[in-house]
C-alpha positions as a printed Julia matrix, in Angstrom:
381×3 Matrix{Float64}:
 153.62  -106.19  -331.11
 150.45  -104.56  -332.52
 149.97  -104.54  -336.28
 149.65  -101.35  -338.3
 145.83  -101.57  -338.42
 145.65  -101.9   -334.63
 147.88   -98.85  -334.2
 145.82   -96.82  -336.69
 142.65   -97.83  -334.84
 144.14   -96.8   -331.5
 145.2    -93.4   -332.92
 141.75   -92.81  -334.41
 140.01   -93.87  -331.19
 142.08   -91.49  -329.07
 141.49   -88.59  -331.46
 137.74   -89.31  -331.51
 137.64   -89.37  -327.71
 139.51   -86.05  -327.51
 137.24   -84.35  -330.07
 134.08   -85.57  -328.33
 135.31   -84.11  -325.03
 136.18   -80.86  -326.79
 132.75   -80.69  -328.38
 131.1    -81.11  -325.01
 133.32   -78.45  -323.4
 133.54   -75.85  -326.23
 135.89   -73.64  -324.2
 138.29   -73.28  -327.17
 135.7    -72.3   -329.79
 137.46   -69.08  -330.81
 140.94   -70.49  -331.29
 140.79   -71.92  -334.82
 138.56   -73.35  -337.54
 138.66   -76.86  -336.05
 136.25   -76.03  -333.25
 133.69   -74.23  -335.4
 133.77   -77.17  -337.83
 133.48   -79.65  -334.96
 130.49   -78.01  -333.26
 127.7    -79.28  -335.58
 129.06   -82.85  -335.5
 127.33   -84.82  -332.79
 129.27   -87.92  -333.79
 132.89   -87.9   -335.02
 133.15   -90.29  -337.94
 136.26   -91.5   -339.75
 135.72   -88.92  -342.5
 135.48   -86.2   -339.84
 138.81   -87.27  -338.38
 140.4    -86.99  -341.82
 138.93   -83.51  -342.27
 139.51   -82.07  -338.81
 143.05   -83.39  -338.41
 144.16   -81.56  -341.56
 142.19   -78.45  -340.69
 144.26   -78.26  -337.49
 147.29   -75.98  -337.92
 148.93   -77.31  -334.73
 149.11   -73.9   -333.03
 148.72   -75.72  -329.65
 146.73   -72.93  -328.04
 143.97   -75.38  -327.12
 146.45   -77.6   -325.27
 147.62   -74.83  -322.96
 144.06   -73.59  -322.39
 142.61   -77.04  -321.73
 141.47   -77.89  -318.21
 141.54   -81.59  -319.13
 145.14   -81.68  -320.36
 147.71   -83.74  -318.4
 147.92   -84.32  -315.48
 144.1    -84.4   -315.49
 142.65   -87.89  -315.54
 141.18   -87.28  -319.01
 144.76   -86.85  -320.3
 143.48   -84.76  -323.23
 146.1    -83.79  -325.82
 144.24   -82.72  -328.94
 147.22   -81.3   -330.94
 149.18   -84.52  -330.51
 146.2    -86.73  -331.32
 145.35   -84.79  -334.49
 149.0    -84.78  -335.58
 149.09   -88.57  -335.47
 145.83   -88.83  -337.44
 147.11   -86.28  -339.94
 150.24   -88.33  -340.56
 148.07   -91.37  -341.13
 146.05   -89.5   -343.78
 149.26   -88.9   -345.76
 149.86   -92.65  -345.82
 146.24   -93.48  -346.63
 145.95   -91.13  -349.61
 149.42   -91.22  -351.14
 149.6    -91.95  -354.88
 150.09   -94.38  -356.55
 147.77   -96.55  -354.42
 150.32   -99.36  -354.19
 152.27   -97.18  -351.75
 149.36   -96.6   -349.39
 150.12   -97.79  -345.9
 153.62   -98.86  -346.94
 155.53   -95.61  -346.88
 157.66   -94.96  -343.8
 157.33   -91.71  -341.9
 159.07   -89.92  -344.79
 161.69   -88.75  -342.32
 165.44   -88.27  -342.47
 166.37   -91.6   -344.05
 163.8    -91.39  -346.85
 164.46   -87.75  -347.75
 168.23   -88.22  -347.5
 168.22   -91.34  -349.7
 166.11   -89.73  -352.44
 168.1    -86.5   -352.34
 171.48   -88.26  -352.52
 170.23   -90.33  -355.46
 169.1    -87.15  -357.21
 172.43   -85.45  -356.57
 174.27   -88.47  -357.97
 172.03   -88.44  -361.05
 172.99   -84.82  -361.69
 176.66   -84.89  -360.69
 177.97   -88.21  -362.02
 177.39   -87.53  -365.75
 179.08   -84.13  -365.44
 182.01   -85.47  -363.41
 182.57   -88.37  -365.81
 182.19   -86.39  -369.04
 183.66   -82.94  -368.32
 187.39   -82.17  -368.15
 188.56   -80.81  -364.82
 189.39   -77.44  -366.38
 185.75   -77.09  -367.46
 184.19   -78.41  -364.26
 186.39   -76.26  -362.01
 186.97   -73.4   -364.45
 185.56   -69.9   -364.38
 182.57   -69.3   -366.64
 180.84   -66.03  -367.31
 178.53   -64.45  -369.83
 175.24   -65.71  -371.27
 174.87   -69.49  -371.24
 177.63   -70.04  -368.65
 175.53   -72.56  -366.71
 174.76   -74.58  -369.83
 178.44   -75.16  -370.55
 178.39   -77.47  -367.54
 174.88   -78.94  -367.74
 172.95   -78.59  -371.02
 169.62   -76.81  -370.79
 167.85   -79.84  -372.27
 169.15   -82.07  -369.49
 168.12   -79.61  -366.77
 164.65   -78.98  -368.17
 164.05   -82.58  -369.25
 164.94   -84.35  -366.02
 163.56   -81.69  -363.65
 160.43   -81.3   -365.76
 159.71   -85.03  -365.81
 160.2    -85.37  -362.05
 158.11   -82.28  -361.34
 155.32   -83.49  -363.63
 155.23   -86.84  -361.82
 155.15   -85.11  -358.44
 152.37   -82.73  -359.46
 150.29   -85.62  -360.8
 150.89   -87.61  -357.61
 149.9    -84.62  -355.46
 146.74   -84.02  -357.51
 145.67   -87.67  -357.23
 146.5    -87.68  -353.5
 144.43   -84.54  -352.9
 141.52   -86.01  -354.9
 141.64   -89.15  -352.75
 141.87   -87.02  -349.61
 138.88   -84.92  -350.73
 136.8    -88.08  -351.08
 138.11   -89.26  -347.72
 136.58   -86.21  -346.02
 133.13   -87.44  -347.03
 130.53   -85.88  -349.33
 130.89   -82.15  -349.94
 128.13   -79.96  -348.48
 125.18   -79.87  -350.85
 124.38   -76.48  -352.33
 127.52   -74.77  -351.02
 128.54   -71.5   -352.65
 131.8    -72.69  -354.22
 133.54   -69.52  -355.39
 133.04   -67.53  -352.15
 134.34   -70.61  -350.32
 137.4    -70.79  -352.61
 138.08   -67.11  -351.94
 137.87   -67.57  -348.17
 139.99   -70.73  -348.2
 142.76   -69.1   -350.25
 142.69   -66.03  -348.0
 143.01   -68.19  -344.88
 145.83   -70.21  -346.46
 147.74   -67.1   -347.58
 147.34   -65.3   -344.26
 147.74   -68.43  -342.07
 144.92   -67.07  -339.96
 144.58   -70.33  -338.08
 148.15   -70.07  -336.84
 147.0    -67.04  -334.86
 145.5    -68.97  -331.96
 142.41   -66.8   -332.05
 144.47   -63.65  -332.63
 147.15   -63.68  -329.94
 149.43   -66.2   -331.66
 150.7    -69.73  -331.11
 151.99   -71.31  -327.93
 155.38   -72.35  -329.26
 157.34   -72.85  -326.06
 154.89   -72.52  -323.16
 151.69   -70.69  -322.25
 153.02   -67.4   -323.64
 151.62   -66.39  -327.03
 153.85   -65.61  -330.0
 153.45   -64.74  -333.69
 156.94   -66.08  -334.49
 155.78   -69.38  -335.97
 153.29   -67.65  -338.22
 155.91   -65.16  -339.44
 158.49   -67.86  -340.15
 155.87   -69.83  -342.07
 155.12   -66.71  -344.09
 158.8    -66.19  -344.83
 159.13   -69.78  -346.05
 155.88   -69.84  -348.03
 156.42   -66.54  -349.83
 160.11   -67.33  -350.27
 159.21   -70.49  -352.2
 156.63   -68.52  -354.2
 159.24   -65.88  -355.13
 161.68   -68.57  -356.27
 159.07   -70.11  -358.56
 158.25   -66.62  -359.85
 161.96   -66.1   -360.6
 162.02   -69.36  -362.55
 158.94   -68.29  -364.51
 160.42   -64.9   -365.41
 163.72   -66.53  -366.4
 161.82   -68.89  -368.69
 160.22   -65.91  -370.43
 163.61   -64.23  -370.71
 165.22   -67.34  -372.21
 162.51   -68.62  -374.55
 160.61   -65.44  -375.24
 163.4    -62.86  -375.43
 166.43   -65.04  -376.13
 168.29   -63.87  -373.0
 170.24   -66.74  -371.43
 171.2    -67.09  -367.78
 173.05   -66.08  -365.72
 171.4    -62.67  -365.46
 172.72   -59.39  -363.94
 172.36   -58.91  -360.21
 169.66   -56.25  -360.61
 167.61   -58.23  -363.13
 164.13   -59.37  -362.15
 164.9    -63.13  -361.98
 167.9    -62.54  -359.7
 166.03   -60.1   -357.45
 163.05   -62.43  -357.09
 165.23   -65.49  -356.58
 167.52   -63.71  -354.13
 164.63   -62.44  -351.99
 162.98   -65.84  -352.18
 166.16   -67.61  -351.12
 166.62   -65.31  -348.14
 162.99   -65.87  -347.14
 163.44   -69.64  -347.34
 166.63   -69.57  -345.26
 165.05   -67.34  -342.6
 161.83   -69.35  -342.56
 163.4    -72.8   -342.35
 166.01   -71.78  -339.77
 163.4    -70.01  -337.64
 160.94   -72.91  -337.73
 163.71   -75.41  -336.93
 164.74   -73.31  -333.92
 161.14   -73.08  -332.68
 160.73   -76.85  -333.02
 163.94   -77.42  -331.08
 162.73   -75.21  -328.23
 159.09   -76.31  -328.35
 157.15   -77.53  -325.34
 157.34   -81.33  -325.71
 153.87   -81.87  -324.22
 151.68   -81.38  -327.34
 154.31   -82.67  -329.79
 154.13   -86.12  -331.4
 157.82   -86.98  -331.22
 157.48   -89.78  -333.76
 156.69   -87.17  -336.44
 159.51   -84.71  -335.82
 161.83   -86.51  -338.24
 159.58   -85.7   -341.2
 159.34   -82.05  -340.17
 163.08   -81.72  -339.71
 163.93   -83.48  -342.97
 161.72   -81.17  -345.04
 163.07   -78.05  -343.33
 166.66   -79.19  -343.78
 166.17   -79.94  -347.47
 164.49   -76.59  -348.12
 167.27   -74.8   -346.23
 169.94   -76.53  -348.31
 168.11   -75.76  -351.56
 167.95   -72.06  -350.68
 171.46   -71.82  -349.2
 173.04   -73.56  -352.18
 171.17   -71.24  -354.54
 172.37   -68.15  -352.69
 175.9    -69.58  -352.62
 175.75   -70.17  -356.37
 174.6    -66.57  -356.88
 177.44   -65.22  -354.75
 180.18   -67.38  -356.37
 178.96   -67.76  -359.94
 181.98   -65.92  -361.36
 184.5    -68.08  -359.5
 185.9    -71.58  -360.0
 183.42   -72.84  -357.39
 180.51   -72.22  -359.76
 180.62   -75.69  -361.36
 180.45   -77.79  -358.18
 177.91   -75.44  -356.61
 175.68   -75.64  -359.68
 175.7    -79.45  -359.58
 174.95   -79.49  -355.85
 172.12   -76.98  -356.2
 170.52   -78.76  -359.14
 170.76   -82.1   -357.33
 169.11   -80.67  -354.2
 166.31   -79.1   -356.23
 165.73   -82.39  -358.05
 165.63   -84.24  -354.72
 163.1    -81.75  -353.38
 160.9    -82.17  -356.45
 161.08   -85.97  -356.15
 160.06   -86.02  -352.47
 157.17   -83.53  -352.76
 154.31   -86.11  -352.84
 155.87   -88.36  -350.21
 157.16   -85.98  -347.54
 155.7    -83.57  -345.0
 155.15   -81.15  -347.91
 151.87   -82.98  -348.54
 150.42   -81.15  -345.54
 150.19   -77.94  -347.61
 147.71   -79.09  -350.32
 145.8    -81.25  -347.82
 145.39   -78.26  -345.51
 144.17   -76.03  -348.34
 141.63   -78.72  -349.27
 140.47   -78.92  -345.63
 140.17   -75.12  -345.49
 138.05   -75.21  -348.64
 135.78   -77.88  -347.15
 135.41   -75.82  -343.96
 134.61   -72.69  -345.97
 132.02   -74.61  -348.01
 130.3    -75.66  -344.79
 130.15   -72.0   -343.8
 128.95   -70.78  -347.24
 125.56   -72.26  -348.1
 124.07   -71.02  -351.36
 121.54   -68.22  -350.92
 117.95   -69.32  -351.47
 116.64   -68.71  -354.95
 114.05   -65.99  -355.2
 111.06   -67.15  -357.12
 108.64   -64.78  -358.72
 105.02   -65.6   -358.22
 103.11   -65.77  -361.38
  99.96   -63.7   -361.45
  96.96   -65.26  -363.08
């Protein structure tokens, strides 16, 4: 049985072979940023594999357009090859370094174990300390949530876990940035940042050159891009709702729960719906996807993240709908436990693809944005 290093070498070798064939062919140049970034590279080094694999958005248009794809003798499958390299970069750059190369695929078992532990951490103290009439009673008015779980416990535990996760993500991204090799000398940074953020927000590279992704077969579709948008902006709206609620609570002295037409509830409600639609839609597309360009060994990580995000959003919407009933207590504990589990898995799950991809987009934009030459005035003597 080959060791992990042998398997990583085989994956890198296959991806390098595929990229070198693609660079010689150049038929797919207009599909996404990978091919324009690949073109000036006569040799594909290890740092280039790290960069290009995370620049790939896995739209799979190149697979269906490729004349060398199976059953051709070249057996070229670039989306699958880059997916396997991309997964390896998560393992290579995870933080703290002691975990590098040791984490599993961060699939169902890992995400489920961490989430169940988080739910137990939230629920057990409440179940053991609260009378049944409080836990299953009806609570309304300002501060109703805090009668079950004190604000200090919510903010303290969630804040500590989130701080750890943000630090781990920042260190992982810094390691990944170094792993892509030296940054282009003299690049115009701020125009590159602008372009990278625009590409990340619009998911331009999920457009397959404009027509869309090949989700199920050779037909183009914008569905995957739209579901990603629903999920991405849904998460952003939920964080915005939390931020507004913090201002309400600490700045204005208004405690949750808030009226249905208040800004935190409107933002959180729209965000929750977006997350449910996005996760359900992406899960359905993955279930129906053409198996050819898919790395089946990685589907567990994708499914686990989508399932967790769906449960976070669905439990939040359920809590909103039933907050004035006796079900509010159990639903609150479930929702808080799921959110805590999500926070805890952020640096070690498929979520890491988001900051890595933004970093790769920034590197690609920097390569396209050299600094303008300085104009020098000639001195007259």
